[in-house]
N, C-alpha and C positions, 0 to 999 in steps of 0.2 A: 504494500500500500504506500503510495507516495504521500508527501507532506501535505499537499493541497487537499487530497481526498480525506485524510485524517482530520484536517482542520474543518472541512465542510461537515463531516459527520459529527464532530464535537459541537459545532454551532447548531446543527439540527436537533441534537439531543438537548442542548441548553434551551432552545426555543420550545421544544416539546414540554420540558419541565416548567418553563415560565408560563406557558399556556395552561398547564394543569394547575399551577399555583393560582393564577388569576381565576380560573373556573372554580376552584375550591373556595377562594375568598368571596367570589360573587355569590356562590351558593350559600355560604354562611351568612352573608349580609341579607340575602333574600329571605332565608329561613327566619332570621331574627326579626326582620320587619313583619313578616306574616304572623309570627308568634305574638309579637306585641300588639298586632291588630286583632288577633283572635282572642287573646286572653280576657279582655273585658266582656266579650260576648259569652265565653264559656263561664266566667265567673257569674254573670247575670243569670245564666241558665241554671247553674247550681243553686244560687240563692233562691230563685223562683221555685225550683223543685223542693228544696228544704222547707220553704215557707208553706207551700201548698200541702206538703205531707204533714207538717205540724198542725196546720189548720184543719185538715181532714181528720186527723186523729183526735184533736180536741173536740171538734164538732160531733164526731161519731160517738165518742165516749159520753159527752154531755147529753146528746140526744137519747142515747141508750139509757143513761141513768134516769133522765126525766120520764122517758117512756115506761120504764120498769116501775118507777115510783107511782105513776098514774095507773098502770095496768095491774100490778100485783096487789092483792088485798093486804091491808094493814096487819092482820094476824099472821099471814105468811111471811111478811117482812120481819116481824118480831121473831118468828121461829128461825128464820135465816140468820138473824143477828145472834140469837142464842147459840145456834150451831157454830157460827164463826167464833164466838167467844169460847165455847167449849173446846174447839179445835186449838185455839191459841193456848189455852190453859194446859191441854194435854201435851202440846209440843214443848211448852216451858217445863212441865213436870218431867218429861222424857229427857230433856237436855240436862236438867239438874241431876237426875238419876245417873245418866251417863257420866257426868262430871264426877259424881261421888264414887262411882264404881271404878273409874280410871285411876283413882288414887289408892285403891285397895290392891293388895296382892291377889292375883288370881290363883286359885287352887283347883286341882282336878281330883274329883272324888271317884271318877270312873276307874275301874280296874285296868291295869296295863297288861297287855298280852305279850308274853315273851315265848315265842315259838308255840309250844303246846301247853305251857303252864301259865297260870294267872298269878300275878303278884299282888 
């Protein structure tokens, strides 16, 4: 290969890398611009979805509560409240018993089987 051909090849390679660098920088700039343009729209869409979901949940629970209050007879509501209170008390009692039993040493009263003999 002569000197002129080597120099032309070197310039072509340099030009190709320069073009690739420019294309990469241009792509980065375009992507950043588009992201900055799209971010407020995406943010607004997320805010709207969260607001509408919260509103729907609040509306649904309030409506259901008001509907049940009007629909269910007073005596049945009292029984439901008594049942809820009994359930809370039973849960608290079970938690207390579990806490008390965890501080005691556990013993095993069952016979232990060693091969064919009972100890």
